[in-house]
Structure formats: C-alpha cells, structure tokens
N, C-alpha and C positions, 0 to 999 in steps of 0.2 A: 214647181211647175212655172213656166213662163207666164208673165202677166198677159192677160188677154188684150186684144186690140181695143183701143178706146175710141169713142166717137170724136169727131173733129172738134166739137164744142169743148170737150174736156181738154184736148191738147192746147186749145187757145187759152183756156183758163190757167193752165200751168205755166204762165209767163212769170216774170220776175216777182211781181207783187203778189200774185195768187199763190205762188210756190211758198213764199214767206209765210203767208197765212196758213197754208195747208200743213206746214211743218211745225207749227207751234205745239208744244207738248207740256204737260204737267211734269215737274221733275224736281231736281235738287234745288234747294234755296241756299243762299249764302252770299257773302261779299265777293265781288269780282273786281278785276282791274285790267287796264289795257296798257300795252307797251308796243308801239308800232313805229317803224322807221323803214325807209326805202333802202336803196343801195343794193349791195350784194348779200345782205343778210336774208335768212329765211324768215318768213312771217307765218306764224302758227296760231290758229284760232282754236281754242279748246274749252271744254266744260270745266267748271271750277271744283271738281270733286277733290278730296284730299290727296289721292294718289297722283293726280295731274299736277297739283301744287308741288308735291315732292319732286316730280320730274322737272318742273320749272326751276326749282332750287338747285338741282344737280347738273343742269345742262351746261352752264358756262364753265364750271370747274372741270367737267369731264368731257362731254361731247365737243364743245368748242375748243377746249385745250388740245384734244387729240386730233381734230380735223381742221381747225382754223375757221370753221363755219359758224358765224354768229347767228343767234336765233332770237327773234323778237316775238314775245308771246302776247296774245290778247286772251284774257281769261274771264269768262262770263258764266252766270247761272244758266241752267239748262234751257229754260224757255228762251232766253235772250240769245244764247249761242246758236240754237237751231234757227232762229229767225235770221240772224246775221249770216250764217253759213249759207242758207238757202238764197238770200239776196245776192251774196257775192258769187256763189257758184253758178246760179241760174243766169246771171248776167255775164259770166265768164270775165269778170272785171280783173281778176288776177291779183287783187290786193293781198290775198292770202294764198300761200303755196300749199299749205297743209291744214286740214281741219279734222276735228274729232267728229266722226259720223258713226252711226250704228248699223247693225244688220237690217234695221227697218228701212233706212234711207237708200242703202246701196242699190237695190234693184231699179228704182226709178231715177236716181241720180245717174246711174250708168246708162239707162235707156235714153235719157235726155242728153247724153254726151257731155256731162259736167265733170267726169272723173278721168284721170289718166290711168290706163291699165297698168298693173304692176307685175304681170307675169314674167316678162323678160328680165326685169330687175331681180325678182325672186329666184328665177332659174339660174341666173349668172352669179348671184351672191351665195356661194356655197356655205360660207360661214353663218349666214342667216338661218339656214336649215328649214326651209319651208315645210318639209315633210314632218317636222317636229310639232307644227301647229296642229291642234286637235282637229280631226276631220269635220265635226259639225260646224266649227267656226270657219274653217276653210270653205266649206260649202255655202255657209250663210253669207259670206263676203264675195262669192262668185256669182255674177249676174247670169241672165238667161242666155247670153251669147257665149258662155263658157269661160269668160275672162275674169281674172281676179282684180278687184278694184279697191281693196283696203286690207290692212294688216291689223290684227287685234292688239290692243294695249292690255286689256284683261277681258275675261269672259265670265259669265255666271249662268247658273240655272236656278232652279228653286227646289227647296226641300223642307221637311218638317223638323222643327227644333222643339225639344221638350226638356223639362226639368227632371233629370234622373233622380235627384234626391226626393222630390215631391212624389214622383211615381212610386218610388220604393216605400215611402212612408204610408202611402195609401194602398199599397199592395197591387198596383197597376202594372201591367206589362205592355210595352210598346212593341208591336210586330216590326220586324226588319223591313217589311214592305206592306204598310198598312193600307186598308181601303178607307174611303171617306166615311163609310158607315161606322167603321171601327173608331175613326177619329172623333166622330160625333159622340159616340158612346163614352170614349175616354174624356172628352171635354166636359160632359155632364158629370162624370165621377170626380174629375179634378177641380171642378168649379167650387170655390170656397175652401180648397185644401189648406190654404193659409189665409190669414186675415187680409181681406181686400183683393184676393187673387181670383181671377177669372180663368175659365177652362182653356180658352184659346184667344189669340189675337189674329184678326183677318182685316185686311185693308177695306175700308168703306169710303174713303175720301174720293170725291169726284176726280176724274182725270183718266185719260186713256192709258197712261203709264202707272196709275194708282190702282183703284179697285178693279179695273177691267183686266189687268194682267193676271192676278191670281184667279179671278172668276172665270176667265176664258179657259184656263187649264182645267178647271172643274167641268166646264161645259164639254171640253174635248173628251175627257175620260169617261163622261157619262153619256157619250154618244151624240152630242149636239155639235152644231157648227154655225158660224155666222152666215155663211153662204155655201150653197151647193156648187159643184164643179161648173155648172152652167149658169151661175150667178142668180140663183133664187134665194132671196133673203129668208132665213129660218129662225128668227128670234122668237116667234110665237109657236114654234114646233114643240111637241111634247118633251123632247129630250132637252132642249135649251131651257124650257120653262121649269122642268124638274130640277135641273142643276142650279138654276138661279134661285128657285124657292129653297132648295137645300142650303145654299150659301147664306141667303138672307136669314133663314130661320136659325142657322147655327150661330151666326154672329149676334143676332138679336137675343137668343136664349142663353148663350154661354160665352159670348165675346166681351170685349172691353167696353167700358163705359165711353160714351161719345164716339161710337164706332163710325158713324157717318162722317166724322171729321178726322178719322185716324188713317194715316197712310204708313208708308215704310218707316219714316222717322219716329212716328208715335208708337208703332208696335215695337220697334227696336228699343225705345226708351222703356216701354212697359215690361219687356222681357228682361232688360238689364236691371230694372228696379224691383223685380220679383212680383210684378202685378199680374202676370199671366203664366199658366203652366205649359202652354204650347204656342207655337207661332209658325205659320206656314208662309214662307216668303223667299226672298233671294238668298242664294248661297253666300253672297257677299256679306250678309249680316253676321256670319259666324266669326269673321275676323274681329269685329267689334266686341262680340260676346266673350271671346277668348283673349282679348287684349289685356295687357298688364294693367292691373287696377280695376278691372271689371268685377263687380260684386258677385257675378255668377260664373266667373271663369272656372272651368273644370266641373261644373255642375250641369252642363247641357249635353243632351244626347242628340244625335242627328241621324235621320232616316230618310229614305227616298220619298219623293212627292207622292201623296196618296193617290190611289188609282181606283177604277171601277171596271171599265170595259177595255182599257188599253194596258199594255205592258209597262209603260212609263208615262209620266205626265208633266215632268219638269219643263220649264220654259227654257229659252235660249236667248241670251242678250250679250252684246259686246260693244264696248266703246272701242272704235278702231280709227286708224289714221288713213284718211283719204287724201289723195293729191289732186289739186285742181288741174283740169285739162289745160287751162290757159297759163299755167305756171311756166316761167322761162328758166326755172332753176330746178328742173326735174331730177338731175343727177344728184345735186346736193340734197334735195328733198328726200330722195330715196335713202341717202346715207343717214338722215335723221330718223326716218321711219324704221329703218333696219336696226338702228341703235335703240330707239325707244321701245320696239317690240321684240328686241333680241335677248338672248341668254345673258349677254354681258351686262345689260342694264338690270336684269333681275338679280344677278350676283352682286352688283353695286348696291342696290337697295338693301339686300340681305345683310351686307357688310356694314353699311352706314346706318340704316334705320332698324334693322332686325328683320328676320325672315318672315315674321307674321305680316309685315307691311308690303311684301312683294306683290306686284300686280299679277296675280296668278290666274288660273282658269283658261289658259290659252295654249300651253306647251306640255307635251308628254314628259319632257325632261324635268320640268318643275316637280312633278309628282314622283320622280325617281331620285330627286335630290335629297340626301339624308338630312341635311340641315333644314330644308323646308318641311320635310315630313315630320321632323321632331317638333318644330314650332307649330305646325298645323295638324298634329296627330289626331285631334278630336274630330276633325271634319274633312281632312284632305281626301281620303278614299271615297267618302260619300259624294263629295263635290265632283271629283273626277268622273265617277260613275254617272252622276246626274247629267253632266255636260256631254259625256260620251253617248248617253242614251237618248239625247234630244234629237228629234227628227222634224226639222222645220217644214218639210214638204209633206209629211204624213203624220200629223200630230194627233189625229182622231181616228174615227172608225169609218170615214168615207173620204173620197178624193176632194181636194180643195182647189179653188180657182187661182189662188196665190199663196206663196210661201208665208210661213209665220206660225208660231205656236201661241203666244199670248197676244198676238195682234194679227191683223190681216194685212199682208204686205202691199198695200196700195196707198197713194198719197192721201186719199180722202179719209182714211181711217183715223187720222189725228182728230178731225172734226167730228166724224161719226162716233168714234169711241168716247170722246169727251161728252157728247150729247147723251149717249146711252148711259154713261157713268153717272150723270146727274139724275137720271131716272132711277137707276139702281140705288144710288145713295139715298134718294128720297124714300125708297121702299125700306131701306135699312133704318132710316130715321122714323119710320112708321107713318109717314105723310101720305102714302098711297100703297096699294097692293102690288105684288109682283106682277099680276096680270095686267094691271094698269100701266106699270112701268114698261113692260115688254110690248104692249100694244102700241104705245107711243114710240118705242124704240124701233119696232118693225117698220113703221112708216118712214123713219129716217133711213133705215137700211135699204128699203126698196128704192129710194131715190138714188143711192149709190149703185145698186145693182142694175138699174136701168141704163146707166152710163156704160156698162160693160157688156150687156147682152147683145 
C-alpha cells in the first residue's frame, strides 16, 4: 500500500541531517574500508558483509576487464553505511553513483526523489532478464508510483532450523509446517537433550533489525499489527500482547543464556557450536551452517517459518543496488548493477568460490541450476518457498498502512523499532514485565501514528 500523506512538519524533518538519523540501524559489525576517487570511475558505497567483499575482489578482474569501467568502492559496517548513504542521497551530492539499499529504504528514498528509476534499463537489457527476479523482491523494490528503483544483490526470508540428529535421538518429529505452539512444545522437550544445549535460540538483542525482526513475524501470524490501516497504534492490543508474551516466555524458559544480548551472530554461533536444538532466523544462516568445516554440516533440518493464523510468516529482506538520481554516470552505473545482480555474476562466484557462496535468494534460475541445488540441497527448496510466499503488503490478518513484514515501511520505524526493542529486551532480561514494556512502547508508537493520521 502507498505510504500515507505526512504532515508538513515531518517533511521538514526529513532533510539531510534528520534523514541520516532516521536511517541508523542495528546491523552487521566488522572492519570496513574506503577507496574513493573522482574522474570517470563509478563510485559504489556498500555494506561490508562477506558477499559484498567477494564482489569487491572480483570486480577489477572481471567487470572492469570486460567493460573498461573502473569501480571505486567504499565499504562500511551497516550502521555507518546507512548513515552515509542517507546523507549523500538526501543532499543529491552525487559523490556516490550506486549504493546498497534495502527494501526498507526504497519507498521513501523513491518518494523523496533520491533514486534513479531503473525500469527502462531493465526492460531494454534483455540479457539481465528482469522477469527472472523472484516476484516478491521485484515488488518490494518497486515504489508506490509503480516504478522500479533497485535491483537485488541477494534476498532472504526466515525459517526454522533444527538439529535432525538431536530430534531423532529424543524421538521428536518436526512438522513440515509447524505452528508456534508446536515449536514451544518441541523446545521444552529438546531443552537439555545434550549437555549445555537449549531448546531454541531467538534474538533478544535490542535493535529494529535484531529482536524486532523475528518478534514482528510472530505478532503478524498471531493476529497483531503495529498499526491499523488508519494509523492507530496497537502495541497494547490483546493480539500484540499475546504474541510478545509468548516470545518472551519461550526465550526465557527454553532459549539461550544471555538472550537479551543475543542477536543473529550469537544465535548462529550457538547453533554452529551445538548449544541449541532449534533456531528461528534468516534463511541466510543456512549457508554458514552448511559451509565446509561447519561442525553441524548435514545435521540441520529446515522448515517453513512457524505460523498460527496466517498461511506463511517468513520475512522478506534484500540488499539491493540503488542508483543516485544525481549520478552523471547512469549508463555505466546500470552496467555495474546488471552485472552484480545478474546470472553471469552468480556463475562467476560459483566457479571461483563455490556454489554455496553464491548471493542467492533473488532469481528463479538460481534454484533451477543443478550446481547450486547440489551445493544447497539441504535448504534451497525451503528458502525459495519462503521467499516466494512472503507478502510485504499483506503479512498479517488485517490491512496495513505501509508495506513491510518484519518492519513498518516508514522512515520513523528505525527510531521507533529501536526504542521498542529496548523495552522488549528488558522484558527478556527480566527487568520489567511484558505489560510494562508494551505500555511504554505504545506511547512511542502513538507519536509516530499522529504524524500520519
């Protein structure tokens, strides 16, 4: 659904400085570096995750060698890159031609006129094969005006991962499409199955991109929503409260130790080291669990995200390439985007690094590729189904005022989600009740809702 009209005061606040603040997000940590130069070279600003670093290493030898187009990369951790992107794009400074943005930013970046539409390029570039991009990703990168504003580098949803060997030893059976009630029961029975093993790992770390992501999918499938279609905040509604209480109780009773400080990285580490029997999180985690040298390779089962009142509940997220409207190198920029998001690049990574390292989750052809399917046999089908079943515009049981599954697609959500996450994390840590956490959160949500009503 298109974003609702905002009051003039909000539009004023979304200037260069405020936009930078609004887009700060909790995310990947790690070392970053910058390499910038002017001239005819393309300047690309991107997040420093491992697959992006692989792209950086392969660009000169392959893309530049084939096209003659030099590329200068600035590679930063997620918090920093979002800040820098919002500053440069909101000012239309044109320092960077291309940047990694997500399906969260696309709607309001496009509305503010910061992005160059990519429709004509995609339509004319037959080799790129736009129709091969999975429909949910195409839709999530298309703004309210019907124009396409970014191309995905990789996509992900969420699903449930579990130790097949542990379940077999305990005589437990995982349904192909479990409910959250079944998951809670299984977590209780798997708790302590091996020395030091907990039943499940769920994010509890503060951050709109940490605990709020999985929690919101639970809220969606249990009938709750952050806001009604006419912008009424609903964080203290019975459905939202029931889902949050369920999540907090589950992680407190059968989740990992130190849950209030555990995010994606910590749960991945726990699953890899055999400290947890189940893990509900991003489909991207499967690649690490099945990587060569992983202690649990071949021992993990994968099923769809647990549900209650909805048919599916997996989230949808993509790091994608957006072109700055002010770029004076749009033709060359498209050539890079088409290469980095194209089939040719996936084949290159498969040949050079191995097919398990391919930035997947975005193309139907990837899941039809025998080489990829062999490398990702344990999780490819479930991942594809999770992404295909994600519906950013209708993720719950009632209409929403803005698109998004694990987030609400408005700029203010980065701040709102982070504040709410701190309250939820405090409840997980036992410092306050869920009722107290949601009462404080409701007040924050009402401030946002007022801006849109």
